Backbone bond lengths (Angstrom), bond angles and torsions (degrees), N, CA, C in turn:
res aa  C-N    CA-C-N  psi(-1)  N-CA   C-N-CA  omega(-1)  CA-C   N-CA-C  phi
1 M - - - 1.409 - - 1.535 112.42 -
2 K 1.306 112.76 -39.55 1.492 119.23 179.20 1.533 109.62 -63.43
3 K 1.362 118.29 -37.55 1.468 121.26 179.59 1.503 111.54 -66.14
4 I 1.313 115.12 -39.64 1.471 119.41 179.17 1.516 111.79 -64.09
5 I 1.310 118.13 -43.98 1.478 123.40 176.59 1.523 110.25 -61.66
6 I 1.306 117.80 -43.83 1.465 119.52 179.17 1.522 110.89 -64.65
7 F 1.354 115.71 -42.74 1.453 121.21 177.45 1.548 111.22 -60.89
8 F 1.281 118.19 -43.48 1.428 123.24 178.68 1.539 112.60 -61.90
9 F 1.335 116.60 -44.96 1.489 119.57 177.69 1.472 112.09 -69.02
10 F 1.331 120.13 -35.67 1.410 124.22 177.69 1.535 110.52 -60.02
11 N 1.346 115.58 -47.62 1.424 121.93 179.11 1.571 112.07 -64.04
12 L 1.279 114.16 -39.06 1.437 119.43 -179.54 1.563 110.27 -67.11
13 M 1.356 116.53 -39.16 1.444 120.88 179.04 1.546 111.79 -72.60
14 A 1.327 116.36 -35.09 1.484 120.16 -173.76 1.548 112.29 -81.64
15 N 1.361 115.08 -23.06 1.496 120.20 -172.84 1.556 111.64 -52.94
16 P 1.290 123.20 -47.49 1.457 121.12 -179.45 1.495 114.16 -56.85
17 F 1.285 118.01 -25.93 1.460 122.05 -177.74 1.494 115.85 -84.39
18 I 1.364 115.33 -16.43 1.474 117.69 -176.61 1.527 112.20 -107.54
19 I 1.265 118.81 -0.83 1.465 121.22 178.81 1.509 108.38 -72.89
20 A 1.371 117.59 135.37 1.441 120.79 179.98 1.509 109.80 -61.65
21 Q 1.349 115.16 140.71 1.438 121.16 176.89 1.519 108.73 -101.81
22 D 1.343 114.22 146.59 1.491 120.88 172.85 1.522 107.99 -72.36
23 L 1.322 114.48 136.30 1.488 118.34 176.35 1.494 107.31 -80.02
24 I 1.305 117.60 138.07 1.415 122.39 173.43 1.536 107.73 -105.70
25 I 1.316 115.89 109.73 1.440 122.66 -175.04 1.480 110.04 -111.63
26 N 1.286 118.34 133.60 1.435 120.49 -179.62 1.590 109.84 -78.73
27 N 1.315 118.60 176.05 1.447 122.53 -168.91 1.581 111.00 -72.81
28 K 1.267 119.09 -23.31 1.495 121.83 -173.44 1.566 108.18 -57.38
29 P 1.366 118.85 -57.54 1.449 118.02 -178.98 1.536 113.83 -58.74
30 K 1.343 116.32 -35.62 1.424 120.37 178.73 1.507 111.36 -62.78
31 Q 1.319 116.48 -45.13 1.471 121.24 178.55 1.531 110.42 -64.54
32 E 1.329 116.52 -38.25 1.485 120.00 -179.78 1.518 111.18 -66.56
33 I 1.341 116.14 -33.37 1.456 120.26 -179.63 1.544 109.57 -72.67
34 Y 1.330 114.59 -41.60 1.501 117.99 174.91 1.516 111.48 -58.16
35 S 1.339 114.54 -42.81 1.486 119.54 178.19 1.515 111.77 -65.91
36 L 1.322 117.25 -37.59 1.477 121.15 177.46 1.526 110.95 -58.71
37 I 1.365 116.20 -49.27 1.440 118.98 -178.26 1.540 110.51 -67.41
38 D 1.347 120.61 -33.80 1.425 122.62 173.41 1.515 111.12 -62.45
39 Q 1.381 117.18 -41.56 1.447 121.14 178.98 1.518 108.72 -63.96
40 Y 1.312 119.37 -41.66 1.422 123.31 178.24 1.530 110.94 -58.24
41 A 1.300 118.53 -48.82 1.433 126.66 179.42 1.553 108.61 -57.90
42 R 1.309 114.73 -49.52 1.501 119.74 -178.15 1.549 109.78 -62.15
43 A 1.319 115.23 -45.11 1.477 119.56 179.15 1.484 113.24 -59.62
44 R 1.363 117.02 -39.26 1.428 120.52 175.68 1.496 113.81 -67.33
45 D 1.347 115.82 -40.20 1.498 120.18 -179.64 1.533 111.46 -65.70
46 T 1.333 116.10 -32.91 1.490 117.71 -174.06 1.527 110.95 -107.99
47 N 1.365 120.27 6.22 1.455 123.51 -178.14 1.514 111.15 54.19
48 D 1.293 116.08 41.95 1.472 122.52 -178.87 1.549 110.68 -87.00
49 T 1.290 114.38 91.23 1.467 119.56 -178.18 1.526 114.03 -67.69
50 V 1.349 115.37 -29.05 1.471 119.78 178.75 1.579 108.42 -64.06
51 L 1.347 113.91 -47.22 1.481 118.52 -179.85 1.524 109.31 -66.23
52 L 1.293 119.10 -40.58 1.463 121.69 -179.46 1.542 109.82 -60.02
53 K 1.330 116.04 -45.44 1.470 121.41 179.60 1.552 110.20 -61.09
54 S 1.294 118.15 -30.28 1.451 118.87 -176.33 1.535 112.31 -84.15
55 I 1.332 118.31 -17.49 1.478 119.39 -176.05 1.548 112.17 -113.03
56 L 1.318 117.25 0.34 1.443 122.00 177.35 1.507 109.88 -110.60
57 T 1.370 118.13 145.83 1.438 119.47 175.97 1.541 107.05 -78.85
58 M 1.307 117.72 161.37 1.456 122.16 -177.54 1.508 109.03 -66.42
59 D 1.341 118.52 -32.92 1.456 121.23 -174.49 1.550 110.39 -100.61
60 I 1.298 118.00 26.13 1.489 122.84 179.66 1.531 107.84 -55.45
61 D 1.316 114.89 146.84 1.487 118.75 167.17 1.507 107.44 -133.21
62 Q 1.326 113.69 148.05 1.451 121.89 -174.33 1.529 109.05 -135.02
63 L 1.310 116.87 126.39 1.420 121.87 171.47 1.509 107.01 -109.98
64 V 1.306 117.79 118.88 1.445 122.96 -175.29 1.544 111.09 -102.70
65 S 1.325 115.81 166.75 1.468 120.97 -173.08 1.468 115.20 -61.92
66 S 1.375 116.92 -21.46 1.475 121.16 -179.81 1.541 110.49 -78.20
67 G 1.386 116.05 -12.30 1.447 119.26 -175.45 1.504 115.78 99.98
68 E 1.325 114.27 -5.03 1.474 119.55 179.72 1.525 107.97 -74.35
69 W 1.299 116.37 135.30 1.440 123.65 177.54 1.494 111.24 -111.34
70 R 1.322 116.83 109.87 1.489 121.03 -179.56 1.502 108.41 -98.13
71 K 1.310 111.36 129.76 1.501 118.41 -177.44 1.519 109.17 -122.57
72 G 1.328 114.84 125.20 1.500 120.47 178.67 1.546 108.21 95.66
73 I 1.294 112.42 157.53 1.455 119.74 -175.44 1.525 113.62 -64.26
74 G 1.340 115.82 -41.83 1.461 120.96 178.23 1.532 113.22 -59.21
75 S 1.297 114.56 -52.58 1.409 121.19 -178.43 1.557 112.09 -63.58
76 S 1.356 115.00 -38.23 1.485 118.46 178.30 1.497 111.65 -68.49
77 I 1.336 119.70 -44.26 1.458 120.39 -179.25 1.504 111.60 -67.04
78 N 1.333 116.72 -42.72 1.480 118.75 175.47 1.510 112.93 -59.92
79 G 1.285 117.12 -40.74 1.458 122.48 177.84 1.514 113.15 -65.41
80 M 1.341 115.12 -39.98 1.461 119.46 176.51 1.476 111.41 -61.68
81 L 1.349 118.97 -45.16 1.419 123.55 179.35 1.548 111.63 -61.85
82 R 1.297 115.36 -46.55 1.506 122.11 177.04 1.530 109.38 -58.60
83 S 1.318 117.86 -45.05 1.445 122.75 -177.16 1.553 111.17 -64.86
84 S 1.311 115.05 -42.85 1.468 117.31 177.99 1.532 113.31 -64.08
85 E 1.332 112.75 -34.65 1.461 117.49 179.05 1.514 111.87 -73.67
86 S 1.315 118.58 -42.85 1.491 120.59 -178.07 1.500 113.52 -82.73
87 N 1.329 118.65 -16.11 1.470 121.16 176.39 1.508 108.44 -127.49
88 P 1.342 115.59 72.73 1.494 118.41 -175.79 1.530 110.02 -70.11
89 G 1.293 115.99 155.70 1.450 121.45 177.57 1.520 109.89 145.58
90 A 1.324 114.08 161.87 1.449 118.66 -179.44 1.558 108.70 -76.05
91 R 1.348 114.07 127.27 1.435 119.24 179.21 1.521 112.41 -105.02
92 S 1.324 113.55 144.81 1.483 116.77 173.28 1.481 109.95 -137.60
93 L 1.340 113.37 142.00 1.480 122.45 174.71 1.499 108.84 -120.81
94 R 1.329 114.94 124.08 1.440 119.32 178.31 1.531 109.50 -124.12
95 I 1.311 116.52 114.82 1.485 120.55 -179.37 1.519 108.30 -64.50
96 E 1.333 115.09 125.18 1.480 120.48 174.56 1.515 110.86 -94.50
97 K 1.316 117.18 -39.84 1.478 120.70 177.60 1.506 108.79 -163.51
98 F 1.343 113.68 162.22 1.457 119.42 167.05 1.464 110.25 -147.48
99 R 1.299 114.93 160.22 1.453 121.52 -177.98 1.507 108.41 -140.61
100 F 1.343 114.02 130.73 1.474 121.09 177.93 1.492 107.67 -82.86
101 L 1.329 116.85 128.07 1.438 121.96 172.48 1.534 108.68 -87.17
102 T 1.283 117.25 -37.79 1.453 124.49 172.04 1.538 105.25 -142.96
103 E 1.290 117.79 -178.03 1.452 122.53 177.12 1.500 112.42 -66.20
104 E 1.325 116.10 -18.54 1.465 119.88 -175.01 1.521 111.67 -120.42
105 C 1.299 120.01 15.25 1.474 123.46 179.24 1.541 111.08 -151.20
106 A 1.321 114.08 131.55 1.472 117.99 179.93 1.533 110.68 -142.44
107 I 1.302 115.13 157.51 1.490 125.14 173.80 1.513 106.25 -106.76
108 V 1.317 117.17 129.65 1.481 122.22 -176.40 1.540 105.03 -123.10
109 D 1.295 116.50 123.54 1.439 123.37 175.58 1.533 111.24 -106.23
110 A 1.305 115.54 129.09 1.497 118.10 -176.16 1.533 111.28 -137.86
111 R 1.273 114.28 148.50 1.483 121.24 170.65 1.547 105.12 -75.96
112 Y 1.313 113.99 134.05 1.474 119.00 -179.83 1.537 108.47 -126.12
113 D 1.294 117.42 107.19 1.441 122.63 -176.16 1.536 109.69 -113.72
114 I 1.362 114.52 141.70 1.449 118.69 175.34 1.504 105.42 -124.67
115 Q 1.350 116.38 119.65 1.470 123.26 178.83 1.536 105.93 -85.27
116 N 1.325 117.25 109.81 1.450 122.38 -179.96 1.529 111.95 -76.34
117 A 1.328 114.89 161.73 1.464 120.43 -175.51 1.538 110.94 -63.86
118 D 1.359 115.72 -27.16 1.481 119.26 -179.03 1.528 112.85 -83.85
119 G 1.333 117.12 4.12 1.461 121.30 176.98 1.551 113.10 95.16
120 T 1.319 118.95 -10.58 1.462 121.25 177.39 1.544 109.31 -76.97
121 V 1.271 113.06 157.57 1.469 118.74 179.35 1.528 109.45 -120.46
122 R 1.318 116.93 125.48 1.449 123.45 173.34 1.486 109.50 -87.25
123 K 1.320 119.14 109.79 1.428 124.42 -172.33 1.570 108.89 -101.68
124 M 1.325 113.26 116.41 1.477 120.67 -176.67 1.540 110.45 -129.73
125 W 1.303 113.97 177.73 1.483 122.05 170.60 1.523 107.53 -120.12
126 S 1.338 114.50 147.50 1.463 120.84 169.44 1.511 108.41 -127.65
127 T 1.285 116.77 134.54 1.427 123.35 171.26 1.537 108.96 -114.91
128 F 1.303 113.12 127.93 1.473 120.78 178.97 1.516 111.64 -111.92
129 I 1.288 119.07 135.31 1.450 121.50 169.70 1.507 103.09 -104.25
130 V 1.390 114.60 123.04 1.434 118.93 -176.92 1.534 108.65 -120.69
131 V 1.338 113.83 146.91 1.509 118.12 -178.14 1.483 105.97 -133.08
132 N 1.323 114.29 153.84 1.484 121.51 177.07 1.549 104.71 -101.73
133 K 1.345 113.79 109.54 1.456 120.93 176.99 1.530 108.31 -116.70
134 E 1.297 114.38 127.48 1.483 120.23 177.46 1.531 111.51 53.10
135 D 1.342 115.93 41.52 1.456 124.13 176.88 1.527 112.82 65.88
136 K 1.359 115.29 29.16 1.480 119.13 175.42 1.534 108.37 -141.98
137 W 1.343 115.45 130.25 1.463 119.40 177.81 1.515 110.07 -75.26
138 K 1.322 114.58 135.37 1.476 122.46 179.29 1.544 109.39 -136.39
139 I 1.305 114.43 157.86 1.466 120.74 175.88 1.493 108.27 -90.73
140 T 1.321 115.25 129.75 1.455 120.16 179.26 1.537 113.20 -114.60
141 A 1.314 117.14 -15.77 1.460 120.46 177.85 1.526 108.51 -155.89
142 I 1.372 115.08 144.92 1.444 120.97 176.43 1.522 107.47 -135.46
143 R 1.344 115.47 135.12 1.456 121.12 175.72 1.531 106.31 -125.82
144 N 1.314 118.43 114.92 1.492 123.53 174.03 1.463 109.14 -99.80
145 M 1.320 115.56 130.66 1.475 120.68 -178.07 1.526 109.85 -125.50
146 L 1.300 114.48 135.60 1.469 121.03 174.41 1.537 106.16 -107.47
147 P 1.330 117.72 116.27 1.462 117.63 -179.37 1.545 111.53 -55.38
148 A 1.322 111.85 146.49 1.553 118.27 -177.43 1.544 107.92 -55.33
149 G 1.321 114.09 140.77 1.464 120.73 176.65 1.514 112.28 89.62
150 Q 1.288 120.25 -2.88 1.474 119.67 179.79 1.545 108.25 -108.41
151 Q 1.307 115.36 149.81 1.464 121.35 177.39 1.526 109.98 -120.67
């Protein structure tokens, strides 16, 4: 019984120290992440492989709405170019929210719309995992999702 009471009080005393703390991030990283996603959208619109190589990590992986999983920077860039060619249309990415996991890693959720030539809009979601490497934010993972029932 004595061990149970000691265990209970230990847990009670230690609890405030193990609760997750909210990160307080200043505006600079937030602005840099907005800029990163804008650069990504611009690079996709213009097929700028040089820009893509500078904002993606070498080990990036991308899961697209068709179910294709692209692993590595070469596969991802080639897939992006193929996708832009086979699915023409004006693309827009609008960040809805993001959450910092650490000071150097964040999850970014964005609306991803493609305006088709026939006037219809393909409405999707994109989630980006971004990391700060060598004082520069880069994209290390992308997940594109097409809500159920949409084509």
